[in-house]
C-alpha positions as CSV (number, residue, x, y, z in Angstrom):
1,M,-13.6,-4.1,-1.4
2,P,-12.6,-0.4,-2.7
3,V,-13.8,3.0,-1.2
4,R,-15.0,4.0,-4.6
5,S,-15.7,1.2,-7.0
6,V,-15.4,4.0,-10.0
7,I,-14.0,7.8,-10.1
8,R,-17.4,9.8,-10.6
9,D,-17.6,12.8,-13.2
10,D,-17.4,15.7,-10.6
11,D,-13.9,14.1,-9.6
12,V,-11.1,15.9,-10.9
13,S,-9.1,13.8,-13.1
14,Y,-6.0,11.8,-11.8
15,W,-3.6,13.8,-13.8
16,A,-4.4,17.7,-12.7
17,F,-3.7,16.7,-8.8
18,F,-0.1,17.3,-9.7
19,D,0.0,20.7,-10.4
20,V,-0.9,21.9,-7.1
21,L,2.3,20.4,-6.1
22,G,4.2,22.5,-8.2
23,S,2.3,26.1,-8.8
24,G,-0.7,25.9,-6.8
25,T,-3.0,26.0,-9.8
26,S,-4.1,23.3,-12.2
27,H,-5.2,22.8,-15.5
28,T,-9.1,22.4,-14.6
29,E,-11.0,25.3,-13.1
30,G,-13.6,25.6,-10.3
31,D,-13.8,22.1,-8.4
32,A,-11.1,20.0,-10.1
33,G,-8.9,23.1,-8.7
34,M,-10.2,22.8,-5.2
35,S,-10.2,19.0,-5.3
36,S,-6.7,19.0,-6.0
37,K,-6.2,21.4,-3.1
38,R,-8.0,19.1,-0.7
39,L,-6.0,16.1,-2.1
40,A,-2.6,17.8,-1.1
41,L,-4.2,18.6,2.4
42,W,-5.4,15.7,3.5
43,G,-3.3,13.1,1.1
44,E,-4.6,10.2,-0.9
45,E,-6.0,8.0,1.5
46,L,-8.1,10.5,3.7
47,F,-8.9,12.6,0.7
48,W,-10.9,9.6,-0.9
49,S,-12.6,8.4,2.4
50,R,-13.2,11.9,3.2
51,E,-15.0,12.7,0.0
52,E,-17.0,9.7,-0.5
53,E,-18.2,9.7,2.7
54,R,-19.1,13.1,3.7
55,R,-21.2,12.6,0.3
56,G,-23.3,9.6,2.3
57,G,-24.3,12.0,5.2
58,L,-24.5,12.0,8.5
59,A,-25.8,9.2,10.6
60,P,-29.5,9.3,11.8
61,E,-29.5,10.5,15.5
62,N,-32.5,8.6,17.0
63,H,-30.2,4.9,16.4
64,A,-33.2,3.0,15.0
65,E,-31.1,-0.1,14.4
66,L,-30.4,-0.3,18.3
67,A,-34.6,-0.9,18.6
68,L,-34.3,-3.2,15.6
69,V,-31.5,-5.6,16.9
70,R,-30.8,-5.3,20.6
71,R,-28.4,-5.9,22.7
72,G,-28.2,-9.9,24.0
73,F,-29.7,-10.7,20.6
74,E,-27.8,-13.0,18.3
75,P,-29.5,-12.4,14.9
76,C,-29.2,-14.7,11.6
77,L,-27.2,-12.6,9.6
78,L,-28.6,-14.2,6.0
79,A,-32.4,-13.3,7.5
80,V,-31.0,-9.6,8.5
81,L,-29.6,-9.6,5.1
82,R,-32.4,-10.7,2.8
83,L,-34.7,-8.0,4.5
84,S,-31.8,-5.4,3.8
85,L,-31.6,-6.0,-0.2
86,G,-34.6,-4.5,-1.3
87,T,-36.4,-4.8,-4.5
88,A,-34.2,-2.8,-7.0
89,P,-31.6,-4.5,-9.2
90,D,-28.1,-3.8,-7.4
91,T,-25.3,-3.5,-10.3
92,R,-22.6,-3.9,-7.8
93,V,-22.7,-7.6,-8.1
94,S,-21.3,-7.1,-11.1
95,D,-18.2,-5.4,-9.9
96,G,-14.8,-7.0,-9.9
97,W,-14.7,-6.5,-6.2
98,F,-17.5,-8.3,-5.4
99,R,-16.5,-11.2,-7.4
100,Q,-13.3,-11.7,-6.0
101,A,-15.0,-11.4,-2.5
102,L,-17.3,-14.3,-3.7
103,A,-14.0,-16.5,-4.7
104,R,-12.5,-15.8,-1.3
105,T,-15.9,-17.3,0.1
106,G,-15.7,-20.4,-1.5
107,H,-18.0,-19.6,-4.7
108,L,-15.5,-19.3,-7.2
109,A,-17.5,-20.9,-9.5
110,R,-20.4,-18.1,-9.3
111,A,-17.9,-15.5,-9.4
112,A,-16.0,-17.3,-12.8
113,E,-19.6,-17.4,-14.6
114,S,-20.6,-13.9,-13.4
115,A,-17.1,-12.9,-15.6
116,Y,-17.4,-14.9,-18.2
117,A,-20.9,-12.7,-18.8
118,I,-17.8,-9.8,-19.9
119,D,-17.8,-9.2,-23.6
120,D,-14.6,-8.0,-24.4
121,E,-12.2,-11.0,-24.1
122,A,-9.1,-9.4,-22.8
123,E,-11.2,-8.1,-20.0
124,R,-13.0,-11.2,-19.4
125,S,-9.6,-12.8,-19.4
126,E,-7.9,-10.4,-16.6
127,E,-11.0,-10.6,-14.2
128,L,-10.6,-14.7,-14.2
129,L,-6.8,-14.0,-13.3
130,A,-7.7,-11.8,-10.2
131,L,-10.4,-14.5,-9.5
132,V,-7.5,-17.2,-9.3
133,K,-5.7,-14.9,-7.2
134,A,-8.5,-14.7,-4.9
135,A,-9.1,-18.0,-4.8
136,A,-5.6,-19.1,-4.4
137,G,-5.1,-16.6,-1.3
138,A,-8.5,-18.5,0.0
139,E,-6.5,-21.3,-0.2
140,D,-8.8,-22.7,-2.9
141,L,-5.7,-24.3,-4.9
142,C,-7.6,-27.2,-6.8
143,A,-10.9,-24.7,-7.8
144,A,-7.9,-22.0,-8.7
145,Q,-5.8,-23.6,-11.2
146,E,-8.8,-25.3,-13.1
147,L,-10.1,-22.0,-13.7
148,A,-6.4,-20.6,-14.8
149,E,-6.1,-23.1,-17.1
150,A,-9.4,-22.1,-18.6
151,I,-8.2,-18.4,-19.1
152,P,-8.6,-17.8,-23.4
153,V,-5.8,-15.5,-23.7
154,R,-2.5,-17.4,-23.6
155,Q,-0.6,-14.5,-22.0
156,V,-3.0,-14.2,-19.1
157,R,-3.1,-18.2,-18.5
158,D,0.4,-18.2,-17.9
159,R,0.9,-15.0,-15.6
160,A,-2.7,-17.3,-13.8
161,L,-0.1,-20.3,-14.0
162,V,3.1,-18.2,-12.6
163,A,1.2,-16.6,-9.8
164,L,0.0,-20.4,-8.7
165,V,3.3,-22.1,-8.4
166,P,4.5,-20.0,-4.9
167,A,1.2,-20.9,-3.7
168,W,1.4,-24.7,-4.3
169,A,4.9,-24.6,-2.9
170,L,4.1,-22.6,0.1
171,A,1.3,-25.2,0.8
172,G,3.9,-28.0,0.8
173,E,2.7,-29.2,-2.7
174,R,6.2,-29.1,-3.9
175,D,5.8,-31.8,-6.8
176,R,2.5,-29.9,-8.2
177,A,4.5,-26.4,-8.0
178,V,7.1,-28.2,-9.9
179,A,4.4,-29.1,-12.4
180,V,2.8,-25.9,-12.6
181,A,6.0,-24.2,-13.6
182,G,6.8,-26.6,-16.2
183,S,3.3,-25.9,-17.8
184,V,4.3,-21.7,-18.3
185,R,4.0,-21.5,-22.1
186,Y,6.0,-18.2,-22.6
187,P,9.7,-18.3,-22.2
188,H,9.5,-14.5,-21.0
189,N,7.4,-15.9,-18.1
190,W,9.8,-19.1,-17.2
191,G,12.7,-17.3,-15.1
192,V,9.9,-15.7,-12.7
193,A,8.0,-19.1,-12.4
194,W,11.1,-20.9,-11.5
195,A,12.5,-17.8,-9.2
196,L,9.1,-17.5,-7.3
197,L,9.5,-21.6,-6.5
198,A,13.2,-20.9,-5.1
199,K,12.0,-18.1,-3.4
200,A,9.0,-19.9,-1.7
201,S,11.0,-22.8,-1.4
202,A,13.7,-20.8,0.6
203,D,11.0,-19.2,2.8
204,R,10.0,-22.9,3.7
205,G,13.4,-23.8,4.6
206,D,14.4,-26.2,1.8
207,V,17.9,-25.1,0.9
208,L,18.8,-27.5,-1.7
209,D,15.6,-27.0,-3.4
210,A,15.5,-23.2,-3.4
211,L,19.4,-23.4,-4.9
212,G,19.0,-25.5,-7.6
213,F,15.3,-24.1,-8.8
214,A,17.1,-20.7,-8.4
215,G,19.8,-21.7,-10.8
216,R,16.9,-23.0,-13.4
217,A,15.1,-19.1,-13.2
218,D,19.0,-17.8,-13.9
219,A,19.6,-20.1,-16.6
220,E,15.6,-19.7,-18.4
221,A,16.0,-15.6,-17.4
222,S,19.5,-15.3,-19.3
223,S,18.8,-17.1,-22.1
224,A,15.3,-15.7,-22.7
225,G,16.7,-12.1,-22.4
226,F,13.7,-10.0,-21.9
227,D,13.1,-6.9,-20.3
228,G,11.4,-8.8,-16.8
229,T,15.4,-10.1,-16.5
230,G,15.9,-7.7,-13.7
231,E,12.8,-8.4,-11.6
232,V,13.9,-12.2,-12.0
233,L,17.3,-11.1,-10.8
234,A,16.2,-8.7,-7.8
235,L,14.1,-12.1,-6.7
236,L,17.1,-14.2,-6.9
237,V,19.3,-11.9,-5.0
238,E,16.5,-12.5,-2.2
239,V,16.7,-16.2,-1.9
240,A,20.5,-15.9,-2.2
241,D,20.5,-14.0,1.1
242,A,17.7,-15.8,2.7
243,V,20.0,-19.0,2.0
244,G,23.2,-17.2,3.5
245,D,24.7,-17.4,0.2
246,Q,26.2,-13.7,0.4
247,V,28.8,-14.5,-2.2
248,R,26.0,-15.3,-4.7
249,A,23.9,-12.3,-3.7
250,A,26.8,-9.8,-4.2
251,L,27.2,-11.5,-7.9
252,L,23.8,-11.5,-8.6
253,A,23.6,-7.5,-7.4
254,D,26.3,-6.8,-9.5
255,R,24.4,-8.4,-12.3
256,V,21.2,-6.5,-11.3
257,E,23.0,-3.4,-11.6
258,D,24.3,-4.3,-15.3
259,F,21.3,-5.2,-16.4
260,A,19.7,-1.8,-15.0
261,R,22.3,0.4,-17.1
262,S,21.8,-1.7,-20.4
263,H,17.9,-1.4,-19.7
264,R,17.4,1.8,-18.4
265,S,13.8,2.1,-20.0
266,S,12.6,-1.0,-18.0
267,S,14.4,-0.2,-14.3
268,P,11.3,1.7,-12.5
269,G,9.5,-0.9,-10.9
270,P,5.4,-0.7,-11.1
271,W,3.4,2.4,-10.1
272,G,4.7,3.2,-6.5
273,Q,7.1,0.0,-6.3
274,P,10.7,0.4,-6.5
275,G,12.3,-1.5,-9.8
276,P,15.1,-4.2,-9.1
277,L,18.0,-1.9,-8.8
278,A,16.1,0.0,-6.1
279,V,15.4,-3.3,-4.5
280,V,18.8,-4.2,-4.1
281,L,20.2,-1.3,-3.4
282,A,17.8,-1.2,-0.1
283,R,18.8,-4.6,0.6
284,E,22.4,-3.2,0.6
285,A,21.6,-0.1,2.5
286,L,19.8,-1.9,5.5
287,R,23.2,-4.2,6.0
288,G,24.7,-0.7,6.2
289,D,26.5,-1.0,2.7
290,L,26.3,1.9,0.6
291,D,28.9,1.3,-1.8
292,R,26.9,0.6,-4.6
293,V,24.9,3.8,-4.1
294,D,28.4,5.6,-4.0
295,A,29.5,4.1,-7.0
296,L,26.5,4.9,-9.3
297,L,26.7,8.6,-7.5
298,R,29.5,10.0,-9.2
299,G,31.6,12.6,-6.5
300,T,33.3,15.7,-7.7
301,V,35.7,15.6,-4.9
302,G,38.0,18.7,-4.1
303,A,41.3,18.3,-2.2
304,G,41.2,16.0,0.9
305,G,37.4,15.2,0.1
306,G,36.0,11.8,-0.8
307,G,32.7,10.0,-1.4
308,G,33.1,6.7,0.1
309,G,30.3,4.7,1.1
310,G,31.0,5.2,4.8
311,L,28.6,6.0,6.8
312,G,30.5,8.4,9.1
313,G,30.6,11.9,8.4
314,D,28.7,15.3,8.1
315,H,24.5,14.7,8.7
316,S,23.5,18.2,9.1
317,G,22.0,18.7,5.7
318,G,24.6,20.2,3.9
319,Q,25.7,18.9,0.3
320,G,28.0,16.7,1.7
321,V,30.4,19.2,3.4
322,A,34.0,18.2,4.3
323,P,35.2,18.9,8.0
324,Q,35.1,22.7,8.9
325,T,39.2,22.4,8.7
326,E,38.8,22.4,4.8
327,P,35.6,24.9,4.5
328,D,36.1,25.2,0.6
329,T,36.1,21.3,-0.1
330,F,32.4,20.2,-1.2
331,I,31.3,16.7,-2.4
332,T,28.5,16.8,-4.6
333,Y,27.0,13.7,-5.7
334,L,25.7,13.8,-9.7
335,P,24.0,11.3,-12.0
336,V,26.8,9.5,-13.8
337,P,26.9,9.4,-17.6
338,R,24.0,6.7,-18.1
339,S,23.7,5.8,-14.5
340,P,20.7,3.7,-13.6
341,L,20.2,5.3,-10.3
342,G,17.7,8.6,-11.0
343,A,15.9,10.6,-8.4
344,L,12.8,8.0,-8.8
345,D,14.5,5.1,-7.6
346,T,16.6,7.1,-5.1
347,A,13.4,7.5,-3.7
348,R,12.2,4.0,-3.6
349,V,15.3,3.2,-1.7
350,L,14.2,5.7,0.7
351,D,10.7,4.4,1.3
352,A,12.1,0.9,1.1
353,V,14.2,1.8,4.4
354,A,12.7,4.4,6.0
355,G,10.9,2.3,8.6
356,T,13.7,-0.1,9.6
357,A,17.0,1.5,8.8
358,A,19.5,2.4,11.5
359,Q,20.0,6.0,12.4
360,D,23.7,6.3,10.7
361,V,22.3,4.2,7.6
362,A,19.1,6.6,7.3
363,L,20.9,9.9,7.7
364,G,23.7,8.7,5.4
365,L,21.4,8.1,2.5
366,A,20.0,11.3,3.5
367,D,22.9,13.1,3.1
368,R,23.3,11.7,-0.5
369,A,19.7,11.8,-1.6
370,E,20.0,15.8,-0.5
371,A,23.0,15.9,-2.7
372,L,21.2,14.6,-5.7
373,L,18.0,17.1,-5.0
374,D,19.2,20.2,-6.5
375,T,20.4,18.1,-9.6
376,V,16.9,17.4,-11.0
377,V,13.4,18.9,-11.7
378,G,10.0,18.5,-12.3
379,L,7.5,15.4,-10.4
380,D,10.7,13.5,-9.9
381,R,12.2,16.1,-8.1
382,H,9.1,15.9,-5.8
383,D,8.9,12.4,-5.5
384,L,13.0,12.4,-4.2
385,L,11.9,15.4,-2.0
386,R,8.6,14.0,-0.5
387,S,10.9,10.7,0.3
388,L,13.9,12.4,2.0
389,V,11.8,14.4,4.2
390,L,9.8,11.9,5.4
391,L,12.7,9.6,5.9
392,L,14.0,12.2,8.2
393,A,11.1,12.6,9.8
394,R,10.8,9.0,10.7
395,H,14.2,9.2,12.2
396,G,13.8,12.0,14.6
397,E,15.3,14.7,12.1
398,V,12.4,17.3,11.9
399,E,14.2,20.1,12.1
400,R,16.1,19.1,8.7
401,A,12.8,17.7,7.0
402,M,10.6,21.0,8.0
403,A,13.5,22.8,6.5
404,L,13.2,20.8,3.3
405,A,9.6,21.7,3.4
406,D,9.9,24.7,3.0
407,R,11.5,24.6,-0.3
408,I,8.0,23.7,-1.8
409,D,6.3,27.0,-3.1
410,S,2.6,26.3,-2.9
411,P,1.5,26.9,0.6
412,V,-0.9,24.1,-0.2
413,A,1.4,21.4,-0.8
414,R,3.8,22.4,1.9
415,A,1.1,22.3,4.4
416,G,0.5,19.0,3.3
417,Q,4.1,17.7,3.7
418,Q,4.3,19.6,7.3
419,A,1.0,17.2,7.8
420,E,3.0,14.0,7.0
421,I,6.1,14.8,8.6
422,V,4.0,14.9,11.5
423,G,2.8,11.4,11.2
424,Q,6.1,10.0,10.2
425,L,7.6,11.9,13.1
426,A,4.7,10.2,15.9
427,R,5.6,7.0,14.3
428,Y,9.5,7.6,15.5
429,G,7.8,7.7,18.8
430,D,7.7,11.4,19.6
431,T,4.0,11.4,20.1
432,E,4.0,15.0,22.1
433,R,6.3,16.6,19.8
434,A,4.3,15.5,16.8
435,E,1.1,16.9,18.5
436,T,2.4,20.1,19.2
437,L,4.0,20.6,15.6
438,A,0.3,19.1,14.1
439,R,-1.1,22.4,16.1
440,G,1.0,24.8,14.6
441,I,-0.1,24.0,11.1
442,T,-2.0,27.0,10.3
443,D,-3.9,25.2,7.7
444,R,-7.0,23.5,10.0
445,R,-7.3,20.6,7.2
446,A,-3.6,19.7,7.0
447,Q,-3.6,20.0,11.1
448,A,-6.4,17.7,11.0
449,R,-4.8,15.3,8.9
450,A,-2.0,15.5,11.1
451,L,-3.8,15.4,14.3
452,I,-5.5,12.0,12.8
453,D,-2.1,10.5,12.4
454,V,-1.3,11.6,16.3
455,V,-4.0,9.8,17.4
456,R,-3.7,6.7,15.7
457,E,0.2,6.1,16.8
458,L,-1.0,7.1,20.5
459,A,-4.1,4.0,20.1
460,R,-1.3,1.8,18.9
461,R,1.1,2.3,21.6
462,G,-1.3,1.7,24.2
463,D,-2.9,5.2,25.4
464,P,-6.4,5.3,24.1
465,D,-7.0,8.1,27.0
466,Q,-4.6,10.6,25.6
467,A,-6.0,9.3,21.6
468,E,-9.6,10.3,22.6
469,A,-8.7,13.5,24.0
470,V,-6.6,14.3,21.3
471,A,-9.2,12.8,19.0
472,H,-12.0,15.2,20.4
473,S,-10.0,18.5,20.0
474,I,-10.2,18.1,16.0
475,T,-12.5,20.5,14.8
476,D,-13.2,18.8,11.7
477,R,-16.3,16.6,12.3
478,W,-15.3,13.9,9.7
479,A,-11.8,14.0,10.8
480,E,-12.7,13.6,14.2
481,G,-14.4,10.5,13.4
482,E,-11.9,9.0,11.4
483,A,-9.3,9.7,14.3
484,L,-11.9,8.2,16.6
485,I,-11.6,4.7,14.6
486,A,-8.2,3.8,16.1
487,V,-9.0,4.4,19.5
488,V,-12.5,2.3,19.1
489,R,-10.1,-0.4,17.7
490,E,-7.7,-0.3,20.6
491,V,-10.5,0.2,23.4
492,G,-11.9,-2.9,21.7
493,R,-8.5,-4.6,22.0
494,R,-8.1,-4.0,25.6
495,G,-11.2,-5.7,26.4
496,D,-13.7,-2.8,26.6
497,P,-16.3,-3.3,23.9
498,D,-19.0,-1.5,25.5
499,R,-16.5,1.7,25.7
500,A,-16.0,1.2,22.3
501,E,-19.2,0.8,20.9
502,V,-20.3,4.0,22.8
503,L,-17.3,5.9,21.2
504,A,-18.3,4.4,17.6
505,R,-21.6,5.8,18.0
506,S,-20.8,9.0,18.9
507,I,-18.8,9.4,15.4
508,V,-21.4,11.4,13.4
509,Y,-20.9,10.3,9.5
510,R,-22.7,7.3,8.6
511,A,-20.4,5.7,6.7
512,T,-17.2,6.4,9.1
513,R,-19.6,5.1,12.1
514,D,-19.9,1.7,10.0
515,R,-16.1,1.2,9.6
516,A,-15.9,1.9,13.3
517,L,-18.5,-0.9,14.5
518,V,-17.0,-2.9,11.6
519,A,-13.6,-2.3,13.1
520,L,-15.3,-3.5,16.9
521,A,-16.9,-6.6,15.4
522,E,-13.3,-7.7,14.0
523,L,-12.4,-7.9,17.7
524,S,-15.2,-8.6,19.3
525,D,-16.9,-12.5,20.2
526,P,-19.2,-13.9,17.8
527,P,-22.4,-12.7,19.7
528,R,-21.6,-9.2,19.3
529,A,-20.0,-9.7,15.9
530,R,-23.4,-10.9,14.5
531,R,-25.3,-7.8,16.4
532,L,-23.1,-5.6,15.1
533,A,-23.1,-6.6,11.6
534,A,-26.5,-7.0,11.3
535,Q,-26.8,-3.1,13.2
536,V,-24.4,-2.3,10.0
537,M,-26.8,-3.7,7.3
538,V,-30.2,-2.2,9.1
539,L,-28.6,1.1,9.0
540,D,-26.6,1.2,5.7
541,G,-27.1,-2.2,3.6
542,W,-24.9,-5.0,3.5
543,V,-21.9,-3.3,1.6
544,P,-20.3,-1.9,4.4
545,A,-20.7,-5.1,6.5
546,L,-18.7,-7.1,3.7
547,P,-15.5,-8.1,6.0
548,L,-18.0,-9.2,8.3
549,L,-20.2,-11.3,6.2
550,E,-16.8,-12.9,4.6
551,R,-15.8,-14.4,7.7
552,L,-19.1,-15.1,9.9
553,A,-21.7,-16.0,7.0
554,P,-19.9,-16.3,4.0
555,R,-23.2,-18.2,2.2
556,A,-23.8,-14.4,2.4
557,L,-22.2,-12.9,-0.8
558,A,-23.8,-15.9,-2.6
559,T,-27.4,-14.8,-1.1
560,V,-26.6,-11.5,-2.7
561,A,-25.7,-12.4,-5.7
562,D,-29.0,-15.1,-6.1
563,H,-31.3,-12.1,-5.1
564,A,-29.7,-9.6,-8.0
565,E,-30.5,-12.8,-10.6
566,E,-34.1,-12.8,-9.1
567,L,-34.4,-9.2,-10.3
568,L,-33.5,-9.6,-13.8
569,P,-36.2,-9.1,-16.3
570,D,-35.8,-12.1,-18.0
571,S,-35.5,-14.0,-14.4
572,A,-37.9,-16.8,-14.3
C-alpha cells in the first residue's frame, strides 16, 4: 500500500522539485516553493511520509485503544474490523493497491471483478496485468494464468504472459513455462520471454535448459531487431555468467555495447533503473574490469600518461592527475563521439556497485566519474554528482564527498546532499563519525534526516540503546518517531517486546506510531500480533493494519470489500 494514493491539489508538481537542485528557486510560488525545498532537505522517502503523517495529526494521549483491547486478550480481528469500518462508503476499495492486496490473499476473482468495472479498456487491462503479477507473486499461478488470458488488450496480455513464464519455471513447472513462452503473440516479446525462462532455469541450476533457452532468446531477439534487444542481451549476459560461460558472457557484452551505440535513444532504462549497457558495465566493474568503461571514455593523454583500465593510480579526487614527477600530465575522460555512455548511465553504474564494489574498484570508478563530471550540465550532471558523492561516502571517502557536495550552488540542496553523505557513511560502518558530521549540519531538517540514518544503522548493527539515545536527541518530533521505528524493530527482534511496545507508544504522531506497532507485530507471536493489529484498527482504522491483516486474517480484505458493496446506493 502506498504512503499516499494520489497527489493532492496542494502538493507541488513533480517537475517543480528539480528547480531547487540547481538554483534554489521554483517555477511556482508560495507553498510549492517551500515544498520543493523540504523535498531537497528531507529526501523523497522521508518527505512524503512526513507530509502525510503530519497531516494525520497527533496520537491521542489517553491510549483508549489499550482499554478496549487489553493485554492478554486475543481478539477476533474480523469482529474488530467490522466495528471499525463505519457507515460511510470507503472509496479506497476501488484503488489499485487494494485490489492487489485482495489478489495476494487469495481473492483474485473478487479483485478482477472490481477491475472489470473500469470503463477505459487500456486502463482496465493495465490493472488486470497488475493483478496477474500480484497473484503470481502469491503463487496462485493457475488463477493468474486464467486472468492473463482474459486481458482484452493483446499487447498487455502478452506482457502478462511474459511475466508468468519465469514464475512457472521457478515453481518447477518447466513444461508449463515453455508452453506459456510459446503462446506469446508478438515477436518483439519473444526474446524477453525466452530470456526470462533461461534466467529462471539458471537460477534453478538447470544449465542445459538455461543454455538452450538462451540460444532461443538470442535468435528471437536478433531476428526481431526491436528497441528492447539490448535488455534481452543484457539478461543473457547474466545467464552466461550464472552458468560459468565467461567467453559467451564477454561476446554478449560486446553486442550490448554495439546495440547501445546504434540505439542511443533507447539506452536508458526505466526511471531510476540502469539501462542494459550500464548493467553490463556494473557487472564487469564488480569483477575489477574497467576496460570497457575506459574504452567508452576517450583518454586525452599527455606525454607519459595513459588511460588504461587498471585500478592503480591516483584516487585523491583530482582530474586523473599523473604522478608528481610529471606535473603537467593530465588524463581527462570525455565522451567518445557517438559514445552510448553518458552521464546518466555512468551514474547508474555507480549506483549499482556502490554497496558491493571493492574499495579499489569504487575509487577507480570515482576517478573516472569525477573527470567526466565537468563535461556535462543540467540534470544529468546533478544525477552524476549525487551518485559520485554517495559512492565516495559509502566507501569512507567523506572529505572528498563533502568537497564535491560543496560544488552545489543551492544551500538547500547542498544541505540535503550532506545528509545523504552522512547516511552512506553510517552504512559504511563509521556511525560515530557519521553522528558527528550530522550534528555539524546547520539546517535542522537536513540534520534530522541524517540522524535518522544514523539511528537506523546503529539499530541494524545491534546497538539499540545508543540508537534510542540518538533518536531522542532529534528535535523534530516527527523525525524522532521515524527514527524510533528502527529501534522498536530491533528491540522486538532481540526478544523484548514489552520495551519495544513502550517505545512505540511514545511516538507522538498517530500514523508513525501505527507503523511502529505494525513493525513490532510482524516480529511478535500470534496473540500479541493480533492484539496490536486490533489496537491499530481501533485507533486509526483498517488501512494502517493492512500488512498484518494480509498475514493474520486474509479474509479481512474480502470483508472490507463486502462492507463497501453493502453501502452502495443500489445494493439490495
